[in-house]
C-alpha positions in Angstrom: 14.4 15.2 -5.6 12.3 14.4 -2.1 9.3 12.1 -2.3 6.7 15.1 -2.7 8.2 16.7 -5.5 8.6 13.1 -7.3 4.7 12.8 -6.6 4.2 16.0 -8.1 5.7 15.2 -11.1 4.3 12.2 -11.7 0.7 13.8 -11.3 1.7 16.6 -13.8 3.6 14.3 -16.4 0.5 11.6 -16.7 -2.4 14.1 -15.9 -1.2 17.6 -16.8 -1.8 19.1 -13.3 -2.5 18.1 -9.8 -5.9 19.2 -10.2 -6.6 17.0 -13.0 -5.1 14.3 -10.9 -7.4 15.2 -7.8 -10.4 14.8 -10.1 -9.4 11.6 -11.7 -9.0 9.9 -8.7 -11.9 11.6 -6.5 -9.6 12.9 -3.7 -10.1 16.4 -2.9 -7.5 18.9 -4.5 -7.0 20.4 -1.1 -6.2 17.2 0.4 -3.4 16.2 -2.3 -1.8 20.0 -1.9 -1.8 19.4 1.8 -0.1 15.9 1.1 2.6 17.7 -1.2 3.2 20.6 1.1 3.1 18.8 4.5 4.9 15.5 3.6 3.8 12.0 2.7 4.5 10.7 5.9 1.9 12.9 7.8 -0.9 11.8 5.5 -4.0 9.2 5.9 -3.1 5.6 4.8 -6.4 5.5 2.6 -5.4 8.8 0.7 -1.9 7.5 -0.2 -3.5 4.1 -1.6 -5.6 6.1 -3.8 -2.8 8.3 -4.8 -0.5 5.4 -5.6 -3.0 3.6 -7.6 -4.0 6.5 -9.7 -0.2 7.0 -10.4 0.4 3.0 -11.0 3.0 2.8 -7.8 2.8 1.0 -4.6 2.5 2.3 -1.1 6.0 0.8 -0.3 7.9 2.2 -3.1 6.5 5.8 -2.1 7.7 5.1 1.7 10.7 3.6 0.6 11.5 6.3 -2.0 15.0 7.5 -1.0 16.3 4.0 -1.4 14.5 3.2 -4.7 15.8 3.1 -8.2 13.7 6.0 -9.3 15.1 8.2 -6.4 19.1 7.5 -7.2 18.2 7.9 -10.9 16.7 11.4 -10.4 19.7 12.3 -7.8 22.3 11.6 -10.9 20.1 13.2 -13.4 20.0 16.6 -11.7 23.7 16.8 -12.3 23.8 16.2 -16.2 24.2 18.6 -18.6 21.0 19.6 -20.4 22.2 17.7 -23.6 22.2 14.5 -21.2 19.2 14.9 -19.2 17.5 15.0 -22.9 19.2 11.8 -23.4 18.3 10.1 -20.4 14.4 11.5 -21.2 14.4 10.2 -24.5 15.8 7.0 -23.7 13.2 6.5 -20.8 10.6 7.3 -23.0 11.7 4.8 -25.4 11.5 2.1 -22.7 8.0 3.3 -21.6 6.5 3.2 -25.2 8.3 -0.6 -25.4 6.8 -1.4 -22.2 3.4 -0.5 -23.4 3.6 -2.5 -26.6 4.6 -5.7 -24.8 1.5 -7.8 -23.8 2.2 -9.0 -20.1 1.1 -12.7 -19.6 -0.7 -13.2 -16.3 1.7 -14.8 -13.7 0.2 -17.8 -12.3 2.1 -19.6 -9.1 1.2 -21.4 -6.1 0.9 -19.5 -2.5 0.9 -21.7 0.9 -2.4 -20.3 2.6 -2.6 -20.0 6.2 -6.2 -19.5 6.9 -8.7 -16.4 6.9 -8.4 -13.1 8.8 -11.3 -11.2 9.0 -12.2 -7.7 7.7 -15.5 -8.1 9.7 -16.3 -10.1 12.8 -13.5 -12.2 13.4 -11.6 -15.3 12.0 -9.4 -18.0 13.2 -6.2 -18.8 11.5 -4.9 -22.1 10.9 -2.6 -24.1 13.2 -2.3 -26.7 10.7 -0.7 -27.3 7.6 -1.1 -24.8 5.0 -3.5 -25.0 1.9 -1.6 -24.7 -1.6 -3.7 -22.4 -3.8 -3.4 -20.8 -6.7 -2.6 -17.0 -7.4 -2.3 -15.0 -10.4 -0.2 -12.0 -10.2 3.2 -11.1 -8.9 3.8 -12.6 -5.7 5.9 -10.1 -3.1 8.4 -11.0 -0.8 6.3 -12.3 2.6 6.5 -14.7 5.5 3.0 -16.1 5.3 -0.4 -15.4 3.0 -4.0 -15.3 4.4 -7.4 -14.7 2.5 -9.6 -11.7 3.7 -13.1 -12.5 4.9 -15.2 -9.3 4.6 -15.2 -6.0 3.2 -14.4 -3.8 6.4 -10.9 -3.0 4.6 -12.7 -1.9 1.3 -11.5 0.0 -0.8 -7.8 -1.3 -0.2 -8.9 -5.3 0.0 -11.9 -7.0 -1.4 -13.8 -10.0 0.1 -11.8 -13.4 -0.6 -8.8 -11.6 -1.6 -5.3 -13.3 -0.7 -2.9 -10.8 1.1 0.7 -11.2 1.9 2.2 -10.6 5.3 5.7 -10.0 6.9 6.1 -11.3 10.3 6.3 -9.1 13.0 5.1 -8.4 16.7 5.5 -4.7 16.2 3.8 -2.0 14.0 4.0 1.9 13.1 0.7 3.6 13.5 -0.9 3.7 10.2 0.4 0.4 9.1 -1.9 -2.4 8.0 -1.8 -5.2 10.2 -2.9 -8.9 11.0 -3.5 -8.9 14.7 -5.3 -11.0 17.1 -8.1 -9.6 19.1 -9.9 -11.3 21.6 -8.4 -14.5 20.2 -9.7 -14.1 16.8 -7.7 -13.0 13.7 -8.4 -9.4 11.9 -6.8 -7.2 9.0 -6.9 -3.6 10.2 -4.9 -0.4 10.2 -3.2 0.1 13.7 -3.7 3.7 14.9 -1.8 5.1 18.0 -2.7 8.8 18.2 -4.0 11.4 20.8 -7.2 9.3 20.9 -5.3 6.2 21.9 -4.3 2.8 20.4 -6.9 1.0 18.2 -7.5 -1.0 15.2 -9.7 0.6 12.4 -11.4 -0.4 9.6 -11.4 1.6 6.3 -14.9 0.9 5.9 -16.6 3.4 8.0 -19.5 1.2 8.8 -17.3 -0.7 11.0 -16.5 0.7 14.5 -12.9 1.0 15.7 -11.3 -1.5 17.8 -9.8 0.0 21.3 -6.8 -1.4 22.3 -6.9 -1.5 26.4 -6.6 -3.8 29.2 -10.5 -5.1 28.7 -9.0 -6.8 25.3 -6.4 -9.4 24.6 -4.2 -8.1 21.6 -1.4 -9.0 19.6 0.2 -8.1 16.6 1.5 -10.9 14.5 2.1 -9.3 11.1 2.3 -6.3 8.7 0.6 -6.6 5.5 2.6 -5.9 2.3 1.2 -3.3 0.2 
């Protein structure tokens, strides 16, 4: 089972049809159909984020689908007899129902916050010791955490949201990165296509930031989604 077939089955399992799913998450049906036909890797990041939110999965799980537990289970399940496939389905349904009957208590922990990145007009990351702040939720594997200032990355990130970052100086086109741009720190989507390299805001009220010889730029991390 490939990513696109997995997505389609999830959409139909949760919403009945792909069209119902598209209406629920307010993404055009033609856009979702194109993603299922042309492939996830060719889709815009904002569409992938909306689809994943609607299905209760993360973009990281989707992009790493070939290595995921779900993918491995699917590969094995298709080789089973019909009776054994029914057994797998019944057990999975039982686990799902038990999961939904369990009240999940919020997980609270302390994270080391290394300053702010701008989803707006620019920020300066801290060079000194990080600040220890409380965080409610699951903390993913990361190298450092920062807080977002501004709204240029809505709907992905809200103002004052804590985000987690893996340290790297390189990124693929389409990834959300932390970058220095003229000595100030930003969180933006990195795009490199026929129009050139640039940092892009998901909020279309903000202009793109071109990456060229007139600006000092350096990617310093990729955001864990």
